[in-house]
Structures are given as structure tokens and as C-alpha cells.
C-alpha positions, -999 to 999 in steps of 0.1 A, spaced: 270 22 -279 284 37 -242 263 9 -228 280 -18 -249 314 -5 -241 307 -5 -207 294 -42 -205 329 -52 -225 349 -34 -201 332 -51 -174 336 -85 -189 369 -82 -198 382 -69 -165 362 -99 -148 382 -121 -169 415 -107 -160 408 -106 -125 396 -142 -123 427 -154 -145 448 -135 -117 432 -151 -89 432 -186 -106 471 -181 -114 478 -169 -79 459 -198 -66 480 -224 -87 511 -206 -79 508 -214 -41 495 -251 -49 530 -252 -70 512 -260 -103 504 -243 -135 470 -231 -145 455 -214 -174 419 -195 -176 411 -222 -201 415 -248 -173 386 -233 -152 355 -257 -152 327 -246 -176 303 -245 -144 322 -218 -129 325 -196 -161 290 -203 -164 282 -192 -129 303 -161 -135 287 -150 -165 253 -154 -150 262 -133 -123 276 -106 -149 241 -107 -166 221 -103 -136 241 -75 -125 238 -59 -157 197 -62 -157 199 -48 -123 219 -18 -138 193 -12 -163 164 -6 -138 188 20 -116 179 56 -118 201 84 -115 183 114 -98 190 147 -103 178 176 -84 194 207 -98 217 226 -72 198 207 -46 216 174 -54 203 140 -61 208 107 -53 193 69 -67 163 51 -76 147 20 -90 124 13 -117 95 -11 -105 72 -11 -136 74 -8 -173 53 24 -171 80 40 -154 72 41 -118 103 42 -95 111 41 -60 133 64 -41 140 77 -6 119 111 7 150 127 17 162 125 -19 133 140 -37 125 165 -9 145 192 -23 136 188 -58 98 194 -55 74 180 -80 96 176 -109 134 160 -115 155 144 -141 164 111 -142 190 92 -162 191 57 -170 220 32 -180 207 34 -217 222 72 -217 192 90 -219 176 117 -195 144 116 -187 116 140 -171 100 126 -139 71 136 -117 65 131 -82 37 108 -76 34 99 -37 52 104 -2 59 85 28 80 108 48 82 86 80 96 56 61 115 78 38 100 63 8 90 81 -23 75 72 -57 84 90 -91 71 84 -125 96 85 -156 78 100 -185 86 96 -220 80 58 -227 62 27 -216 87 2 -221 110 8 -191 131 -20 -178 123 -29 -142 133 -51 -111 109 -75 -99 103 -76 -62 114 -103 -38 97 -118 -6 123 -100 20 112 -121 45 131 -150 29 164 -129 33 189 -144 57 221 -130 73 250 -142 51 230 -141 16 248 -125 -10 235 -88 -21 244 -60 -42 233 -23 -47 231 -2 -77 231 33 -74 247 69 -78 273 71 -49 286 107 -47 264 115 -79 295 100 -98 271 86 -125 270 119 -147 269 95 -174 240 78 -158 261 44 -157 253 32 -120 279 19 -94 278 -18 -81 287 -26 -49 285 -62 -36 284 -78 -4 262 -99 23 232 -95 45 246 -86 78 215 -85 100 177 -87 95 145 -70 108 168 -44 125 151 -11 139 164 23 135 146 49 158 142 84 142 171 100 161 162 136 158 141 133 127 110 116 118 127 90 94 119 56 109 138 29 95 117 -4 107 124 -38 101 153 -28 78 182 -49 60 216 -46 74 244 -48 46 281 -47 43 278 -38 7 292 -1 3 262 25 6 276 59 5 259 92 0 243 92 -34 234 55 -29 204 66 -10 170 53 -28 187 27 -50 179 -7 -51 195 -35 -32 190 -68 -52 196 -105 -45 217 -129 -61 187 -135 -87 185 -98 -95 152 -94 -77 147 -65 -54 150 -71 -19 150 -37 -5 156 1 -11 189 17 4 185 43 27 207 50 59 243 43 64 264 46 94 286 72 88 273 100 108 304 105 132 329 89 107 331 113 78 309 110 48 321 75 39 305 39 39 320 20 70 303 -12 61 270 -8 80 241 3 56 204 -1 61 177 -8 32 140 -6 34 127 -42 31 108 -51 -3 76 -62 17 74 -32 39 76 -12 2 49 -36 -12 25 -28 17 26 11 9 31 9 -27 -7 13 -36 -12 42 -16 18 60 -31 4 50 -66 -27 68 -56 -9 101 -52 -13 103 -14 6 117 16 10 84 34 13 77 71 25 49 90 4 30 116 -1 34 154 -17 8 176 -33 38 200 -11 19 225 25 18 240 44 -14 256 70 -19 277 89 -48 290 77 -64 324 98 -75 355 93 -111 339 104 -101 305 68 -100 289 56 -75 264 29 -57 281 4 -27 275 19 3 294 -6 30 281 -36 29 256 -59 57 243 -98 50 251 -106 61 217 -84 38 199 -101 8 182 -77 -16 199 -92 -3 231 -127 -8 214 -120 -44 205 -111 -51 244 -73 -48 248 -64 -31 281 -35 -22 306 -7 -51 313 -21 -75 287 3 -94 272 12 -87 233 17 -121 217 15 -116 183 9 -84 159 -2 -91 120 8 -127 122 42 -120 137 54 -129 171 62 -101 194 91 -108 220 106 -77 225 96 -42 225 117 -33 194 98 -60 178 67 -47 185 80 -10 170 93 -32 140 61 -48 129 41 -13 131 65 3 112 60 -20 83 21 -13 82 4 17 66 -24 36 87 -62 25 82 -49 -11 77 -68 -38 98 -45 -64 111 -49 -92 138 -38 -90 174 -33 -118 197 -30 -109 234 -30 -128 268 -49 -117 298 -46 -139 330 -34 -168 309 -63 -167 286 -54 -161 248 -75 -137 229 -77 -130 193 -90 -98 178 -87 -77 146 -78 -40 151 -78 -10 129 -47 9 131 -47 47 136 -20 75 121 10 84 138 7 118 124 -22 143 119 -24 155 83 -11 191 88 21 172 108 27 155 76 24 185 54 46 205 75 73 177 77 71 178 39 79 214 40 106 210 68 85 233 92 88 222 127 64 203 146 30 216 155 33 228 193 17 207 218 -18 216 229 -27 227 196 -39 195 176 -53 202 143 -84 186 129 -80 160 102 -82 176 66 -115 163 58 -130 185 85 -110 218 75 -91 219 106 -63 247 110 -32 240 95 -49 214 73 -34 214 35 -52 239 13 -63 235 -24 -36 244 -46 -11 237 -21 16 217 -40 28 183 -29 12 178 4 20 213 14 4 225 45 -18 258 42 -3 260 6 8 289 -13 -16 317 -27 -31 308 -60 -7 335 -80 24 317 -63 9 282 -74 5 295 -110 40 310 -108 53 273 -98 34 254 -123 45 277 -149 79 266 -144 72 229 -146 82 212 -179 52 208 -200 52 170 -198 53 171 -160 22 198 -162 2 170 -180 5 146 -147 3 170 -122 -25 181 -100 -24 195 -66 -53 187 -43 -55 191 -4 -44 159 14 -24 147 -17 9 145 -32 -5 145 -68 -40 140 -73 -38 131 -107 -22 96 -101 -53 90 -77 -76 100 -106 -55 76 -126 -61 46 -102 -97 52 -94 -101 51 -132 -83 18 -133 -105 2 -107 -136 16 -124 -128 -2 -156 -123 -33 -134 -158 -32 -119 -175 -21 -153 -157 -53 -169 -168 -77 -140 -200 -60 -127 -234 -48 -137 -240 -22 -165 -261 8 -161 -287 -5 -188 -298 -28 -161 -330 -14 -145 -339 5 -112 -351 -27 -90 -328 -55 -80 -343 -83 -56 -320 -108 -37 -336 -140 -23 -324 -167 -2 -319 -180 32 -299 -172 64 -273 -196 76 -302 -207 100 -323 -220 71 -347 -190 73 -357 -170 43 -350 -138 34 -355 -112 6 -338 -81 -3 -352 -52 -26 -328 -24 -38 -339 4 -63 -334 43 -66 -360 48 -42 -356 25 -13 -339 -5 4 -364 -31 19 -352 -62 37 -376 -89 51 -362 -111 76 -377 -135 101 -381 -105 126 -396 -83 105 -395 -60 75 -371 -29 75 -371 3 48 -346 28 42 -351 56 19 -327 58 -8 -334 97 -17 -323 109 17 -295 111 39 -282 75 47 -269 79 78 -301 87 98 -313 51 94 -288 23 103 -311 -4 94 -320 -32 101 -315 -29 137 -282 -42 149 -263 -44 116 -248 -5 117 -263 1 83 -266 -28 62 -294 -15 36 -273 18 34 -244 -2 25 -263 -24 0 -278 9 -16 -243 24 -21 -230 -7 -33 -256 -12 -61 -249 23 -72 -214 20 -75 -217 -10 -99 -244 6 -120 -228 42 -122 -193 38 -115 -171 55 -87 -171 90 -104 -207 98 -103 -214 82 -67 -200 110 -48 -166 122 -34 -149 92 -46 -113 87 -46 -88 57 -45 -76 47 -10 -49 24 -19 -46 -13 -15 -51 -31 20 -55 -70 29 -88 -87 18 -87 -107 47 -69 -93 78 -69 -128 94 -48 -140 68 -17 -124 81 11 -150 87 -2 -174 65 16 -188 33 18 -163 5 10 -133 33 -23 -116 31 -38 -109 -8 -39 -73 -12 -68 -55 -31 -79 -23 -43 -98 3 -22 -120 33 -31 -133 55 -6 -164 76 -10 -186 103 6 -220 98 -4 -257 107 13 -242 115 49 -221 81 50 -186 72 44 -180 42 27 -146 21 14 -151 -9 -12 -127 -35 -16 -122 -45 -53 -103 -76 -66 -79 -80 -98 -111 -95 -115 -135 -65 -105 -155 -81 -82 -165 -59 -54 -155 -80 -23 -171 -60 7 -179 -26 19 -173 -8 52 -199 17 58 -198 43 86 -229 62 96 -208 85 120 -170 90 125 -170 76 159 -190 43 156 -179 10 144 -188 4 106 -212 -20 91 -188 -44 74 -203 -63 46 -183 -89 29 -191 -105 -5 -182 -141 -17 -185 -146 -55 -206 -170 -72 -192 -205 -84 -208 -217 -112 -194 -253 -111 -215 -252 -76 -247 -246 -96 -245 -209 -79 -260 -194 -112 -261 -158 -103 -259 -127 -124 -222 -118 -130 -213 -94 -99 -239 -106 -76 -226 -122 -46 -234 -159 -35 -230 -152 4 -233 -116 20 -219 -116 54 -228 -86 75 -208 -78 108 -208 -47 131 -185 -43 158 -171 -76 170 -206 -94 164 -218 -109 132 -253 -98 124 -260 -125 99 -247 -146 68 -270 -145 38 -271 -169 12 -283 -159 -20 -303 -184 -42 -320 -163 -66 -314 -125 -81 -338 -108 -103 -323 -75 -119 -350 -54 -139 -340 -43 -173 -355 -9 -187 -373 -31 -217 -391 -58 -196 -386 -56 -161 -371 -90 -158 -334 -102 -149 -313 -130 -152 -338 -155 -131 -369 -144 -147 -394 -121 -129 -384 -106 -97 -390 -129 -67 -423 -115 -50 -427 -109 -15 -432 -141 6 -442 -150 42 -417 -153 65 -415 -167 99 -416 -142 127 -443 -118 105 -421 -104 79 -433 -98 45 
């Protein structure tokens, strides 16, 4: 009822204001006018704008953190996931109260944090049909575009009805340096719509009511806590890049190239320093190389370089184009983390930075200062067990059911949710456990020569023109990265087979990594890179990451036999029955294997035999027997 009254008041006030404006214009023109004289198209446009703002208001969240204050958020899914700012939820901890325009107050739980980007993901509880806003492509936003914000300035929305402020986009791709904090606003939108304290975390919408950003900073530090017409919003495309990691309950970090840049005397952006341990160095980048583009975007200034990096998560691979001596080079680089895990944990707790000269080891190696088991949302060196139990006892019952503390995560419960979702996708598309232990794939290399691969619970065997290679599947896979030069192709295929047959949980220590580009080289192309789910697993002495499409097809594997070596990268191309590729579901038609900068081989699968427990035959009949191959292999 309150929402309906508010809607009616908005309509009446809008109509009166419009009529008043019309009368004033008519008076200036020296002729009478009535509201009924307004063209229907004008009235329709006005009504459409009102409806759009009301829909956006229904997705606006008023966040209350008790005595710690609060702010705003915006719902992005019917399941209740909502984006907001890190600085809004930091005082609240794990649980908070959230109000919607329907007049109801909901419990909410913290899901994931991106402290550097000032982003947090929370989940409202109690229903699965929440109203939500759809993402726009923020790269399409231009200066002068109409925009409006919906939020809770000065925490005025005690009735949960959001305030609406409208304006235009004043600038795009703005870079706001940390300025005494770690909050880095990169590639953000500048708007003149009123953004005041309390608006933080709320949605910024375009004329169609689509989400183009999440409001954060505003320029009022030296002018009192009032808006002066300069506000900044984190772009929708940056939010989309990090959303998969946040939904996985992670404590997320931003990316660094492992290199710094500067402006040369002739105006070029050149590498001024670079770590020899960085992937960029391994791929060939050196001092004084000119950076031409990064992640598909042109780099013309140092700020442009920082802007691009600021929108990318650590761990992604992106294309980099550089020029040396007039020669253009294109490489794909893996981005590193800006902070260590312990530094991120300290940031969440509001602790000072770790002293220089005392760099902690990553949490997976149990280094000093790393987050400990039972340590709350990303807590470094977490509280003792009784304190954790006391903290948990104070949570609302519905929040307790969806919160799990674990080292290196904000909320591990949601990592399990995402891992199990991907497991169901794989099970629906891939190969079930009843299939027997021996798989045989046979076909030809891109050169036309024959190959044969056999995978089982006991070993992996590959017959190539250069000879036969075997790997013991029952031991540690890191001791034999065969075949030579592949970086561990057989180990990768053995782990892949286990994933398809057993699922992620029995495979080993398997978690949901987040989302990443399926093809890193697709940046800058129409539609931007396709993001796919990633699982990471530690099994049999190796570390592996699997990319999984929305259809459940496992698109590829990255496998490390040691932390400081290049991974074996295996890419799968799905079979297309229309082209006569009649392979069992889940089995690829093409297997591409790379190690470092080198292509090891392209394997075109023509036959696949998968044993069954009953008759040891597969989709194509009995398994292909070993055949003589050029070069002595069998």
C-alpha cells in the first residue's frame, strides 16, 4: 500500500510540474495552454520514464548496519544477490539488514569482497523472486547520456523507499587514485546526478533502466558532506568481470602486470620497470618496450594503462601488444595479484599494511599472517575458536545456514554452492561414472600422422610418431610431465577423465575459482570475451584449473607440475554432429596442447571408445587396438 501511495504521489507531482512548465512556456509565448494540449507522444514518454524509475527503485536496497551506519545496494538477480560497496558493508561484518521498496526488511549475508575495487556482494534471504536490474554494456555509455541514481542518501530511507536523483554522464573512463586508501576507482563513470553519503553502493541506471554502474565516491571531502555535482560510479563491465569470483565467496584481488610504465620523452608509454618473475617477462616483455594495447584496449597514456588494469581480476590471461624497435609483438600474459592474501585480510580488518621486508607467503603455503581456518570473512590470523563460536552464535539463524568461514574466503558456503552448480552442469553434459575404466581416443595430428591415447585408473599412454609415453595414474603426477615438451599432457588428460567420471568433490581439494575469458585473445572483439566458469583442484601433486561452459562442456585444462613453471594448457573443441563428428557426448573433436609459448600439438579425434562395466565396449564399439605408427611408436 505504501508503495502504491508513493507511486500515486509521484505521478501527481510530475503531472503538476509538467503542467506548470507548460503554462510558463505558453505565457512567454503569449498564448494559452492546458495540460490536455500536450502531445500524446510527450505524455507517453513521460509515463515511460516514470515506469522505468519505479522498476529501478524496486531493485534498490537500503542497507542498515546497525550503529555502524549503512548505505545502498542494487539487486542483480531474482535469487537476491545484490552489489554494494566494500566500505558500506565493512562495519556490518557477516550479517546485515536490507530494506526494499516493498516495505519489507530482509536478513542479508555477506558473500564476496573486492576491497581494492570497493565492491561487495551480499545476498538477501527469504525469497527467490526478488526484483532485479539488468546489466548494460558500460562501454557504450557516452558523455551527455541521461542517467539516474536510486539509493539511500543520508540514510533517509527509513521507510525503505529509495531517493531518485537524475542527471547526465559528465565523463567516462575516469581514474581515481587511492588517495590514502586502497580503494582504487578505475575506468569509472563521472556523473552530475546527486551522489551523497548513503548513496554509496546504490545503482546508477541509464534511460532504459539498465544498470551502468554502482555509485561510490563523490567529491565532497573539502566542501562538507554535501554533493557538489561530481560523483563516480564503478562501471558495469568492471563489476561483471569480478562477479564470478565474488559469487564464489572469495576475497578478490585486482591485477598487476608485474611491470610499471612511464611516458617517454617522445610521448610513448614504455615499460619503466619489470619483475623478472612476472609472466610478462617470461612471455618476452622488456624494459623500454612500448605498450600499444592491453586487453584489447589502446594504451596512449599512463592513466589509460592503470585504468585497464584496474578493471581486471588477478589470475586472468589477457592479450598484450607491444612494440620494440618498430616491430609489433603480440603476446598473452597472466596477470598477478596486487596484494598478498595476508595484506587483503588486513585490509578487511582495517589493519595497517604489513611492514616492508616481511612479505608473507601465499595462504596456500601457510605463510605468516595468512588467514586462518575459522577466521571470519577474510580475517587474517582469525580469532581463536571460542571467539569464532561466540560470533557465530550472534548471527541470525537464517544467516548461520549460509555462512561458512574458511581460510582465504569471505564466505566459503557460496563457493560450495557454485562448485556444486558447475558439477551438475558437467554431469548433465559429460560422462557418467557407470562408464568403465578404460578410455581410448584415436585420430590424426594436424600433420596427418596417427595418434592413440589410452586413459585408465592405472595409467595414461600416448602413441605418437616419435614413440610411446606412459604415466602412472596411481602415483604423483608432477614427477612425469610427459610426453616430453608438453608440460604434462597425459597428467592433464588423466585429471580431466577423473573430473568427468567422478565430479569435482571426489577429485581432490576442488573449489570454484570464478569466471574467466574462454579465449583471452577475444578481448576487444564484438561482444567482448565470453566468460566461463572455472574450477581449481589440487590432486596427485599437481594444480589444475578447468574451464566449463554454460552447457557443461569442459573447454580446457591448465595444469601446473610446479608453481614456478609454465602450465600445460589443453584446449578442447566440442564435436559437431552436423559435420559427421559422431563422438560420445563430452568427448572433444579437437585437443590442442600448448606449453609456454609453443604449440605442442593439435590432435583431431576421429574415434573414441569408452568401456562400460558390462561389456567393455564404447560408443564406437570395441576400443581401437594399438596400431603401428611412423617412427616406431605403438
